[in-house]
C-alpha positions in Angstrom: -36.1 23.7 61.5 -34.0 24.2 58.5 -30.4 25.2 59.1 -29.2 28.5 57.6 -26.7 28.2 54.8 -23.2 28.8 56.0 -21.7 31.9 54.4 -17.9 31.8 54.0 -16.2 35.0 55.1 -12.7 36.2 54.4 -10.3 35.0 57.1 -8.0 37.7 58.5 -4.4 37.2 58.6 -2.8 36.2 61.9 -2.0 39.0 64.2 1.7 40.0 64.4 3.7 39.4 67.5 3.3 43.0 68.8 -0.4 42.6 69.0 -1.5 45.0 66.3 -4.0 43.8 63.8 -3.0 43.5 60.1 -4.3 46.3 57.9 -7.4 45.5 55.8 -5.5 45.4 52.5 -3.4 42.6 53.8 -6.3 40.3 54.6 -5.6 36.7 53.8 -8.5 35.7 51.5 -8.9 32.0 50.7 -9.1 31.5 46.9 -10.1 28.4 45.1 -7.3 26.5 43.5 -7.5 26.6 39.7 -8.5 23.4 38.0 -5.5 21.5 36.6 -4.9 22.2 33.0 -5.2 19.4 30.5 -1.8 18.7 29.0 -1.7 19.5 25.3 -0.9 16.7 22.9 2.7 16.9 21.7 3.1 18.4 18.2 3.8 16.0 15.4 7.3 16.7 14.1 7.2 18.9 11.1 9.1 16.5 9.0 6.4 13.9 9.6 3.7 16.4 8.6 5.5 17.1 5.4 6.0 13.4 4.7 2.2 12.9 4.8 1.6 15.6 2.2 1.4 14.4 -1.4 4.0 16.0 -3.7 1.3 17.7 -5.7 0.0 19.4 -2.6 3.4 20.6 -1.6 3.9 22.1 -5.1 0.6 23.9 -4.9 1.5 25.4 -1.5 4.9 26.6 -2.8 3.2 28.1 -5.8 0.6 29.9 -3.8 3.2 31.1 -1.4 5.3 32.6 -4.2 2.3 34.3 -5.8 1.1 35.9 -2.6 4.6 36.5 -1.2 3.6 34.8 2.0 5.4 32.0 3.8 4.0 28.4 4.0 2.9 27.9 7.6 2.6 24.8 9.7 -1.2 25.1 9.6 -1.0 25.1 5.8 1.0 21.8 5.8 -1.3 20.2 8.4 -4.4 21.1 6.4 -2.8 19.6 3.2 -1.9 16.4 5.1 -5.4 16.2 6.5 -7.0 16.4 3.1 -5.1 13.3 2.0 -5.2 11.3 5.3 -6.9 7.9 5.4 -10.8 8.1 5.5 -11.9 9.3 8.9 -13.3 6.9 11.5 -17.0 6.6 11.5 -18.7 9.2 13.7 -22.3 8.2 14.8 -23.8 11.4 16.2 -27.5 10.8 16.4 -28.3 11.8 20.0 -31.6 10.6 21.3 -32.5 9.4 17.8 -30.6 6.3 18.5 -33.2 5.1 20.9 -35.0 2.0 19.8 -31.9 0.2 18.5 -32.1 -2.4 21.3 -28.8 -3.3 23.1 -27.0 -0.8 20.9 -28.7 2.1 22.8 -26.1 1.6 25.6 -23.0 1.7 23.3 -21.2 5.0 23.0 -20.9 6.5 19.5 -17.2 5.8 19.1 -17.6 2.1 19.9 -20.6 1.8 17.6 -18.7 3.5 14.7 -15.8 1.0 15.2 -18.2 -1.9 15.1 -20.0 -0.8 12.0 -16.7 -0.2 10.2 -15.8 -3.9 10.6 -19.0 -5.0 8.8 -19.1 -5.7 5.1 -20.6 -3.0 3.0 -23.7 -5.0 2.3 -24.4 -5.5 6.0 -23.9 -1.8 6.7 -26.4 -1.0 4.0 -28.9 -3.4 5.4 -28.6 -1.8 8.9 -29.0 1.7 7.4 -31.8 1.0 5.0 -34.2 -1.8 6.1 -33.9 -2.5 9.8 -35.9 0.3 11.4 -36.3 4.1 11.5 -33.6 4.6 14.1 -31.0 2.7 12.1 -31.9 4.5 8.9 -30.3 7.6 10.3 -26.9 5.9 9.9 -27.2 7.2 6.3 -26.0 10.6 7.6 -23.1 9.2 9.7 -19.8 10.8 8.7 -16.9 8.6 7.9 -19.1 5.5 7.5 -19.6 5.8 3.7 -16.2 6.8 2.3 -15.2 3.6 0.5 -17.2 1.3 -1.7 -16.5 -1.8 -3.8 -19.0 -2.9 -6.5 -18.7 -6.7 -7.0 -15.3 -8.3 -6.3 -12.0 -6.8 -5.0 -9.4 -7.2 -7.8 -7.1 -10.3 -7.0 -4.0 -8.1 -6.9 -5.5 -6.5 -3.7 -6.5 -9.7 -1.9 -3.1 -11.1 -1.1 -4.4 -14.7 -1.1 -1.6 -16.2 -3.2 1.2 -13.6 -3.1 1.8 -10.8 -0.7 0.0 -7.5 -1.4 2.3 -4.9 -2.8 3.0 -2.6 0.3 1.8 0.7 -1.4 -1.6 -1.0 -1.9 -1.9 -2.6 1.5 -4.7 -0.2 2.6 -6.6 0.1 -0.7 -10.1 -1.5 -0.4 -9.0 -3.4 2.7 -12.5 -3.2 4.4 -14.0 -5.0 1.4 -11.7 -8.0 1.3 -14.4 -10.0 3.1 -17.3 -9.0 0.7 -17.4 -12.1 -1.3 -20.1 -14.4 -2.7 -23.7 -13.4 -2.1 -22.6 -10.2 -0.3 -21.3 -8.7 -3.5 -23.0 -5.5 -4.8 -24.2 -6.2 -8.4 -26.1 -4.1 -10.9 -29.4 -3.6 -9.1 -27.9 -3.1 -5.6 -25.2 -0.8 -7.0 -27.7 1.3 -8.8 -29.7 1.8 -5.6 -26.5 2.6 -3.7 -25.6 5.4 -6.0 -29.0 7.0 -5.4 -28.9 6.3 -1.7 -25.5 7.9 -0.9 -26.0 11.5 0.4 -22.4 12.8 0.7 -20.9 11.8 -2.7 -18.1 14.3 -2.2 -17.0 12.3 0.9 -16.4 9.1 -1.0 -12.6 8.8 -1.6 -12.2 5.1 -2.6 -13.9 3.0 -5.1 -13.5 -0.5 -6.6 -15.5 -1.6 -9.7 -15.5 -5.1 -11.1 -17.5 -6.0 -14.3 -16.2 -9.5 -14.6 -18.8 -12.4 -15.0 -21.4 -9.8 -16.1 -21.9 -8.7 -12.5 -22.0 -5.0 -13.5 -22.8 -3.3 -16.7 -20.3 -0.9 -18.3 -22.8 1.9 -18.1 -23.2 1.4 -14.4 -19.4 1.3 -13.9 -19.1 4.7 -15.7 -22.0 6.1 -13.7 -20.4 5.0 -10.4 -17.0 6.6 -11.2 -18.8 9.8 -12.4 -20.8 10.0 -9.1 -17.8 10.5 -6.9 -15.7 13.6 -8.0 -13.2 13.4 -5.1 -11.9 9.9 -5.5 -8.3 9.4 -4.5 -8.1 5.6 -5.0 -9.7 3.7 -7.9 -9.5 -0.1 -8.6 -10.8 -1.5 -11.9 -11.3 -5.1 -12.9 -13.1 -6.7 -15.8 -12.9 -6.5 -19.6 -15.9 -4.3 -20.0 -14.3 -1.7 -17.9 -11.1 -1.7 -19.9 -13.0 -1.8 -23.2 -15.6 1.0 -22.6 -15.2 2.7 -19.3 -11.6 3.9 -19.8 -12.7 5.8 -22.9 -14.8 8.2 -20.7 -13.6 11.3 -18.9 -14.4 11.7 -15.2 -14.2 14.6 -12.7 -12.1 12.4 -10.3 -9.2 12.1 -12.7 -7.9 15.5 -11.4 -7.8 14.2 -7.8 -6.9 10.6 -8.3 -3.7 9.5 -6.5 -3.9 5.7 -6.8 -5.0 3.6 -9.8 -5.2 -0.2 -9.7 -6.0 -2.2 -12.9 -6.6 -5.9 -12.5 -5.4 -8.7 -14.7 -8.5 -9.2 -16.8 -7.6 -7.2 -19.8 -8.1 -6.7 -23.5 -5.0 -5.8 -25.4 -7.1 -3.7 -27.8 -7.7 -1.0 -25.2 -4.1 0.1 -24.6 -4.8 3.4 -26.3 -7.8 3.9 -24.0 -5.6 3.4 -20.9 -3.0 5.8 -22.3 -5.6 8.5 -22.8 -7.1 7.8 -19.4 -3.7 8.1 -17.7 -2.9 11.3 -19.5 -5.7 13.0 -17.7 -4.6 11.8 -14.2 -1.9 14.4 -13.8 -1.6 14.0 -10.0 -1.3 10.2 -10.1 1.3 8.9 -7.6 0.7 5.2 -7.5 0.0 2.9 -10.5 -0.5 -0.9 -10.5 -1.3 -2.3 -14.0 -0.8 -5.6 -15.9 2.2 -5.8 -18.3 0.0 -6.8 -21.1 -1.8 -3.4 -20.9 0.9 -1.1 -19.5 3.2 -1.4 -22.5 6.1 0.8 -23.5 4.0 2.9 -25.8 1.2 3.4 -23.1 3.6 4.5 -20.3 5.7 6.6 -22.7 2.6 8.5 -23.8 1.4 9.0 -20.3 4.8 10.2 -19.1 5.0 12.7 -21.9 1.5 14.1 -21.2 2.3 14.4 -17.4 5.6 16.1 -18.1 4.0 18.6 -20.5 1.3 19.4 -18.0 4.0 20.1 -15.4 6.0 22.4 -17.7 8.7 19.8 -18.3 9.1 18.7 -14.7 9.2 15.0 -13.9 5.7 13.4 -13.3 4.5 12.9 -9.7 4.4 9.1 -10.1 6.4 7.6 -7.2 5.2 4.0 -7.0 4.9 1.7 -10.0 4.0 -2.0 -10.2 3.9 -3.9 -13.5 2.4 -7.4 -12.9 1.6 -10.5 -14.9 2.8 -11.7 -18.3 3.6 -9.3 -21.2 2.0 -9.8 -24.6 3.5 -12.4 -26.9 7.2 -12.0 -27.8 7.3 -8.5 -26.2 10.6 -7.0 -25.0 10.5 -7.9 -21.3 12.8 -5.1 -20.2 11.6 -2.3 -22.4 9.4 -0.6 -19.7 11.7 -1.3 -16.7 14.8 0.0 -18.5 13.1 3.3 -19.4 11.1 3.9 -16.2 13.9 6.0 -14.6 13.9 8.2 -17.6 10.2 8.7 -17.7 9.5 9.0 -13.9 12.1 11.0 -12.1 10.3 10.8 -8.8 10.1 7.0 -8.8 10.7 5.6 -5.2 9.1 2.1 -5.3 9.2 -0.2 -8.3 8.1 -3.8 -8.9 8.3 -5.6 -12.2 8.4 -9.0 -13.7 10.1 -9.7 -17.1 7.7 -12.5 -17.9 6.4 -12.6 -21.5 4.6 -15.3 -23.5 6.7 -17.0 -26.2 10.2 -15.9 -25.0 12.8 -18.5 -24.3 15.7 -16.1 -23.3 16.3 -12.4 -22.9 19.0 -9.8 -23.2 19.3 -7.2 -20.5 19.7 -3.6 -21.7 21.1 -0.7 -19.8 18.8 0.8 -17.2 18.1 4.5 -16.8 19.2 6.1 -13.6 16.7 5.9 -10.7 18.3 8.1 -8.1 15.3 8.4 -5.9 14.4 4.7 -5.9 14.2 3.2 -2.4 12.5 -0.1 -2.9 12.8 -2.6 -5.8 11.1 -5.9 -6.3 12.6 -8.1 -9.2 10.4 -11.0 -10.1 9.1 -13.5 -10.5 11.9 -13.8 -13.0 11.2 -17.3 -14.4 9.6 -17.9 -17.8 6.6 -20.0 -18.5 8.8 -22.8 -19.9 11.9 -22.6 -17.6 13.7 -20.9 -14.7 15.9 -17.9 -15.3 19.6 -18.9 -15.6 22.4 -17.9 -13.4 24.0 -15.9 -16.2 20.7 -14.0 -16.8 20.3 -13.2 -13.2 23.8 -11.9 -13.0 23.3 -9.7 -16.1 20.1 -8.3 -14.7 21.6 -7.4 -11.3 24.7 -5.9 -12.9 22.5 -3.4 -14.8 19.9 -2.7 -12.1 22.0 -2.1 -9.0 24.2 0.6 -10.4 21.1 2.4 -11.7 19.6 2.6 -8.2 22.5 3.9 -6.0 20.2 4.9 -3.1 18.3 1.6 -2.8 17.2 0.6 0.7 15.1 -2.5 0.0 15.8 -5.2 -2.6 13.7 -8.3 -3.2 15.1 -10.8 -5.7 12.4 -13.4 -6.6 13.7 -16.0 -9.0 10.3 -17.7 -9.4 9.6 -21.1 -10.8 8.4 -22.1 -14.2 4.9 -23.5 -15.0 6.3 -26.9 -16.0 5.2 -29.9 -14.2 8.8 -30.7 -13.2 9.5 -27.1 -12.0 10.5 -28.3 -8.5 13.3 -30.3 -10.0 14.7 -27.5 -12.1 17.9 -25.8 -11.0 17.5 -22.4 -9.4 19.7 -19.5 -10.5 22.8 -19.0 -8.2 23.6 -15.7 -6.6 27.4 -16.5 -6.8 29.1 -13.0 -6.8 26.1 -11.1 -8.1 25.5 -9.6 -4.7 29.1 -9.6 -3.5 29.0 -5.8 -3.1 25.7 -4.3 -2.2 24.8 -0.6 -2.2 25.8 1.0 1.1 22.3 2.4 1.5 20.7 -1.1 1.5 18.8 -1.9 4.7 16.8 -5.0 3.8 17.4 -7.9 1.4 14.7 -10.5 0.5 15.7 -13.6 -1.5 13.3 -16.2 -2.9 13.8 -19.1 -5.4 17.5 -18.7 -5.7 20.5 -20.8 -4.8 22.5 -19.4 -1.8 26.0 -20.1 -0.4 27.9 -18.5 2.4 30.3 -16.5 0.2 27.5 -14.6 -1.6 27.5 -11.5 0.6 31.0 -10.1 1.0 30.7 -6.4 1.4 27.5 -4.9 2.8 26.2 -2.6 5.5 23.0 -4.5 6.4 21.9 -4.4 10.1 22.4 -7.6 12.0 18.7 -8.1 12.8 15.6 -7.7 10.5 17.5 -7.2 7.3 17.7 -10.6 5.4 14.7 -12.8 4.7 14.6 -15.9 2.5 12.1 -18.4 1.2 12.1 -21.5 -1.0 15.9 -21.2 -1.6 18.5 -23.9 -2.2 21.4 -23.9 0.3 24.7 -24.9 -1.3 27.7 -26.3 0.5 31.2 -24.9 0.8 32.1 -26.0 -2.7 28.9 -24.5 -4.2 27.4 -28.0 -4.7 23.8 -28.8 -4.0 22.6 -32.1 -2.6 19.9 -34.7 -3.5 16.8 -34.1 -1.5 15.8 -37.7 -1.7 19.2 -39.1 -0.5 18.3 -38.7 3.2 15.3 -38.6 5.5 13.5 -35.4 6.4 15.1 -34.9 9.8 18.6 -35.3 8.4 17.8 -32.9 5.5 16.4 -30.3 8.0 19.5 -30.5 10.1 21.8 -30.0 7.1 19.7 -27.0 6.0 20.0 -25.4 9.5 23.7 -26.0 9.6 24.2 -24.3 6.2 21.9 -21.4 7.3 23.9 -20.9 10.4 27.1 -20.9 8.4 25.6 -18.2 6.2 24.6 -16.1 9.2 28.1 -16.3 10.6 29.7 -15.4 7.3 27.3 -12.6 6.5 27.1 -11.2 10.1 23.3 -11.1 10.0 20.4 -13.1 11.3 18.3 -14.7 8.6 14.5 -14.8 8.8 11.8 -16.4 6.8 10.1 -14.2 4.2 6.4 -14.0 5.2 3.9 -15.5 2.7 0.1 -15.7 2.6 0.1 -19.5 3.1 1.7 -18.9 6.5 -1.7 -17.7 7.8 -3.2 -21.1 7.0 -1.0 -22.8 9.5 1.3 -24.6 7.1 4.7 -25.8 8.2 7.3 -23.3 7.1 10.5 -25.0 8.1 11.0 -26.4 4.6 10.5 -23.0 3.1 13.9 -21.8 4.5 15.6 -24.7 2.8 13.5 -24.7 -0.3 12.8 -28.4 -0.3 9.0 -29.0 -0.1 8.2 -32.5 0.9 
């Protein structure tokens, strides 16, 4: 016989000591305890939210606020930061439609999205197009198709020989493994453009026409297909010769432009015209042979005119490679502060073909500059001299009074006996550093303990060196071949410790791509490669 369900009844309160029952309204009724509330995630500090907003977005918010006579709210700032956040993580929301994918049926959507994001683009396309019906629905997955690279990633973004410039560290990173037969060439790239459903969701694109892998027409079609691009990387002479002469919808939204080192000098005017339409550009990386004085001057003038005379938004600038024959190596660096008043990160090399010496001009003020990379400074036929290094630092450091990170890379010439050439000496060039400086990197220079006299560098994590010569108390070097490797290593360590004591900092080794290959780095500190 089935038992009757038990009905809970209100429990009366205990009778008082005098024996009278409690009145009905004072009945003690058992109530269920409320479920514990989920603790809300802490708010991101407002200054961090603002830091994530591009300057162009902040200006638009202020302008809209002034026109409507309404304040800018935190929600407005968070929405602006979200619009320019990194591409979202892949979200695979296919429900029961995922059945039939084998062992992947048991993997949750977040884990599956993380796995697919690690695959090269060609493998993801294979899964989503030719495996089976269930996998074909990946075509609609949000966040999985926001970045594409047609053919090769430009060498300046690979970091295989030199470190990647920090502002470009995340540009096309998922595609650095797409090499060899996995590259997307003309036929596959054409099919890709037709296959992508959410073209507005693509925010990053790399196009490489070198080796005839892609036609110039296809390169232009690819850039036109994605109107909301924020990062664009270009490599190949066909791109620079034809593609840059076209106007694209994405130029109004573009924030980062990377131009590789395969250039034709005859298209400098095309680059100037292309840049003039990118009024919201904040990061530019281009070869010195193409980004000449005339090109950047014209772009800066167009940007300033579009902003009513205000400084352009460009905040990060890298000029790489050799300049054209007998060009003035310091024309662009010396004028950059005058052109780009919001410049915060700057990297340049004064290398030019045909030059045997140079004269350093006065540099325009760069009050907002925080990070500066000088180098490589060596010429094709010889290293920079000590006098030239001193003249350069004497002009650059006063022009950047708020500098926080300085990297001086002397470089080495391309001569066969470059290892035997004398490196430029710091001497008193860095005797007094800007009080704002927090990090100092030194490479291919001669160092002695009396170099840093006045500075405010932190004791740890502030000084890094590589391939330097360590001089004795009298400023004299030593012959690398006059003693065995162990004795030479001991002498280097003693001199390094002497510098640490004199400078009041701990000296570390500047990271380099070759470190990942398991090479011995002890000699890098001393600068004497065996």
